[in-house]
C-alpha positions in Angstrom: -110.1 59.5 83.5 -112.0 62.0 81.3 -115.2 63.5 82.6 -117.5 66.4 81.8 -117.9 68.5 84.9 -120.3 71.4 85.9 -118.8 74.0 88.2 -121.6 76.5 88.0 -125.3 76.3 86.9 -126.4 77.4 83.4 -126.9 76.2 79.9 -125.1 72.9 79.2 -123.0 74.2 76.3 -121.8 77.0 78.6 -121.2 75.2 81.9 -120.1 71.7 80.9 -116.3 71.4 80.9 -114.3 68.3 79.8 -111.6 67.6 82.4 -109.2 65.1 83.7 -110.6 63.7 87.0 -109.9 60.9 89.5 -111.9 57.7 89.1 -114.8 57.6 91.6 -114.3 55.3 94.5 -117.2 52.9 95.2 -118.9 53.2 98.6 -120.5 50.3 100.5 -122.9 48.4 98.2 -121.5 50.1 95.1 -119.5 49.0 92.1 -117.1 50.7 89.7 -118.4 50.6 86.1 -116.5 51.4 82.9 -119.0 53.4 80.7 -119.6 52.0 77.3 -122.5 54.3 76.4 -124.2 57.2 78.2 -127.7 58.2 77.0 -128.6 61.9 77.2 -131.9 62.7 79.0 -133.7 66.0 79.5 -132.9 65.8 83.2 -129.2 66.2 82.3 -130.0 69.6 81.0 -132.1 70.4 84.1 -129.1 69.3 86.3 -126.8 71.7 84.5 -129.4 74.5 85.0 -129.8 73.6 88.7 -133.5 73.0 88.0 -133.8 69.3 88.7 -135.4 67.8 91.8 -132.0 66.4 92.7 -129.3 69.1 93.1 -125.8 67.5 93.4 -123.0 69.6 95.0 -120.8 71.5 92.5 -118.8 70.4 90.7 -120.6 67.3 89.4 -120.8 65.2 86.3 -124.2 64.9 84.6 -125.5 61.7 82.9 -128.3 59.8 84.5 -128.2 56.5 82.7 -125.5 54.3 81.1 -124.7 50.9 79.7 -121.3 49.8 81.1 -119.1 46.9 82.2 -118.4 46.0 85.7 -114.9 44.9 86.9 -116.0 41.3 86.8 -117.1 41.6 83.1 -120.9 42.0 83.4 -122.6 44.2 80.8 -125.2 46.2 82.8 -127.5 49.2 82.8 -127.1 51.6 85.7 -128.1 55.0 87.0 -124.8 56.4 88.2 -124.6 57.8 91.8 -124.4 61.6 91.5 -122.2 63.7 91.6 -120.4 61.1 89.5 -122.7 61.0 86.4 -122.4 59.1 83.2 -120.6 61.5 80.9 -117.3 60.1 82.1 -115.2 57.1 81.5 -116.0 55.5 84.8 -118.9 55.7 87.3 -120.1 54.1 90.5 -123.6 52.8 91.0 -125.5 50.8 93.5 -125.0 47.0 93.0 -128.6 46.2 94.0 -130.0 48.4 91.2 -128.0 47.1 88.3 -129.9 45.5 85.5 -128.5 43.1 82.9 -128.1 44.8 79.5 -130.4 43.1 76.9 -128.4 40.9 74.5 -130.6 42.0 71.6 -129.4 45.6 71.8 -126.0 47.2 71.3 -124.5 49.4 73.9 -126.1 52.7 72.8 -129.6 51.1 72.4 -129.3 49.4 75.7 -128.4 52.6 77.5 -131.6 54.2 76.1 -133.8 51.3 77.1 -133.7 52.1 80.8 -135.3 55.3 82.2 -137.4 56.3 79.2 -138.9 52.9 78.6 -139.4 52.2 82.2 -141.2 55.5 82.6 -143.3 54.7 79.5 -144.2 51.2 80.8 -145.1 52.4 84.3 -147.0 55.4 83.0 -149.1 53.4 80.5 -149.6 50.2 82.4 -149.3 50.9 86.1 -150.7 54.5 86.2 -153.1 54.7 83.1 -154.0 51.0 82.8 -153.9 51.3 79.0 -156.0 48.7 77.3 -155.9 47.2 73.8 -158.2 49.1 71.4 -157.9 52.4 73.3 -156.6 55.6 71.8 -153.3 56.9 73.2 -152.2 60.5 72.5 -148.4 61.0 72.9 -146.9 64.5 73.0 -143.3 65.0 71.7 -143.7 61.7 70.0 -140.4 61.9 68.1 -138.4 62.6 71.2 -136.6 60.2 73.5 -139.4 59.8 76.0 -142.2 60.1 73.5 -140.8 57.6 71.1 -140.6 55.0 73.8 -144.3 55.6 74.7 -145.3 55.3 71.0 -143.6 51.9 70.7 -145.0 50.6 74.1 -148.5 51.9 73.1 -148.4 50.0 69.9 -147.1 46.9 71.7 -150.1 47.1 74.0 -152.5 47.2 71.1 -153.5 50.8 71.3 -154.2 53.2 68.5 -151.4 55.8 68.8 -151.7 59.5 67.9 -148.4 61.3 68.0 -148.0 65.1 68.4 -144.8 66.7 67.1 -143.4 70.0 66.1 -142.3 70.2 62.4 -142.2 68.0 59.3 -138.9 66.3 60.2 -140.2 65.1 63.5 -143.5 64.1 61.9 -141.6 61.8 59.5 -139.8 60.2 62.5 -143.1 59.7 64.3 -144.6 58.0 61.3 -141.7 55.6 61.1 -142.1 54.8 64.7 -145.6 53.5 63.9 -148.0 56.3 64.9 -151.4 55.7 63.4 -151.9 59.5 63.1 -149.3 62.3 63.4 -150.3 65.8 64.3 -147.9 68.7 63.6 -148.7 71.2 66.3 -147.1 73.9 64.2 -149.8 73.9 61.6 -152.6 71.7 62.9 -155.3 72.0 65.6 -154.6 69.2 68.0 -158.0 69.2 69.6 -159.9 69.2 66.3 -157.6 66.5 64.8 -158.0 64.2 67.9 -161.7 64.5 67.9 -162.0 63.9 64.2 -159.8 60.8 64.4 -161.8 59.4 67.3 -165.3 60.2 66.1 -165.7 62.9 68.7 -164.8 60.6 71.7 -161.3 61.9 72.4 -158.2 60.2 73.6 -158.5 57.5 76.3 -154.9 58.1 77.6 -152.7 61.1 77.2 -148.9 60.7 77.8 -147.6 64.2 78.5 -143.9 64.9 79.1 -144.3 68.5 77.9 -146.8 70.3 80.1 -147.8 73.9 79.4 -149.9 74.2 76.2 -149.7 70.5 75.5 -151.6 69.8 78.8 -154.2 72.5 78.1 -154.9 71.0 74.7 -155.0 67.5 76.1 -157.8 68.1 78.5 -159.9 69.6 75.7 -159.8 66.3 73.8 -159.8 63.7 76.6 -162.4 60.9 76.5 -165.0 60.0 79.1 -163.0 58.2 81.8 -159.8 59.2 80.2 -156.4 59.4 82.0 -153.8 62.1 81.6 -150.4 60.9 82.6 -148.2 63.8 83.8 -144.6 62.8 83.0 -142.7 66.0 83.0 -142.6 69.7 81.9 -140.1 69.9 79.0 -141.8 73.1 77.9 -140.8 74.8 81.1 -144.4 75.6 82.0 -146.0 73.7 84.8 -149.8 73.6 84.2 -152.4 74.4 86.9 -155.1 71.8 86.5 -158.7 72.9 86.8 -160.1 70.3 89.1 -163.7 71.4 88.3 -163.0 70.5 84.7 -161.7 67.0 85.6 -164.9 66.6 87.7 -167.3 67.7 85.0 -165.6 65.7 82.2 -165.0 62.7 84.4 -161.3 62.2 83.6 -158.2 61.4 85.8 -155.0 63.2 86.2 -152.2 60.9 87.3 -148.6 61.8 88.2 -145.6 59.6 87.4 -142.3 59.8 89.2 -140.6 56.7 88.0 -137.6 57.1 90.3 -139.7 56.4 93.4 -140.3 52.8 92.2 -136.6 52.2 92.8 -137.1 52.6 96.5 -140.8 51.9 96.9 -141.1 48.8 94.7 -137.8 47.7 93.2 -139.2 44.3 92.4 -141.6 46.0 90.0 -138.7 47.8 88.3 -136.9 44.4 87.7 -140.1 42.8 86.4 -140.6 45.7 84.0 -137.0 45.3 82.8 -137.6 41.6 82.2 -140.6 42.5 80.0 -138.8 45.2 78.2 -135.9 42.8 77.5 -138.4 40.3 76.1 -140.0 43.0 73.9 -136.5 44.0 72.6 -135.6 40.4 71.9 -138.8 40.1 69.8 -138.0 43.4 68.0 -141.2 45.0 69.2 -139.4 47.8 70.9 -136.1 49.3 69.8 -134.7 52.6 71.1 -134.5 55.2 68.4 -130.9 56.3 68.4 -130.5 59.4 66.2 -126.9 60.2 67.0 -123.9 58.5 68.6 -121.4 61.2 69.5 -117.9 61.0 70.9 -117.0 62.3 74.3 -115.8 65.6 73.0 -119.2 66.5 71.6 -121.3 65.7 74.7 -121.9 69.3 75.8 -123.2 70.3 72.4 -125.4 67.2 72.3 -126.9 67.9 75.8 -127.7 71.4 74.6 -129.6 70.1 71.6 -131.7 68.0 73.9 -132.2 71.0 76.2 -133.3 73.1 73.2 -135.8 70.4 72.0 -134.2 70.2 68.5 -133.2 66.5 68.7 -135.2 63.5 67.7 -135.0 60.1 69.4 -132.0 59.6 71.6 -128.5 61.0 71.4 -125.9 58.7 73.1 -122.4 59.6 74.2 -119.7 57.0 73.6 -116.7 57.7 75.9 -114.4 55.5 73.8 -115.3 57.4 70.6 -116.5 54.2 69.0 -119.8 53.3 67.3 -121.1 50.8 69.8 
């Protein structure tokens, strides 16, 4: 089969190599899956760089989520078992963790409904307890993770403020349904949020960026607000001032969605059922900006790594348009 493999750590465009490889062999409790679509996530770039919390042995194939078909014909969502990631024609995955692909979505959309939307749902509902009528501030609102949070926030009845970088991404955020879009390149985030909320601030902040985004967030967080720490796409991990959290009476909550797969797998399945229902109603629909053939995967992962993409880029191993 064809598979992208990483033999040394570095930038995706430099270290990902398309090769012929043997199909992976399922272990106990695993199944072989033909990949129909593999969604690109920021962790794929971190894997290439050797900066992810999981460091598979070299060489490995990146690609942390797919939509595929099992040997018995089931269309499923899966997180492949590294080192045999999703940027390949076949993967293996744990049978117990497979989820049925939503019928309302095509393969590319279904592949993108998994990690990003699960992260958004758990972050907003389990960790932040977002309520209808509250104000939600989403950083990187036009990106893959942020766009999911925007849609889920609107579905929950929140007023959604999206922060983006540049006019192109601002247009995408508006199309997603943001009630207010702030372009951080030319606008003052703190002033804009306070003006939009009558001085109150945001009740919930969804932050997959870290760095300066976090610093701005805690300056415009509401009384009893919640900052959900999702990731550090900026590359800068903030150091929270706990005295500031105390004085302003807000919460800082971490979210590591992957832990739910082992700590509370029933909650993951219940979340998937809700996401499937929302997709069937057309309330949420993954924003697929590009569907690229296998040969273009490394360049596409690099665009995600550089933060120049919007929505989701999905790799189609067959070269089709599913």
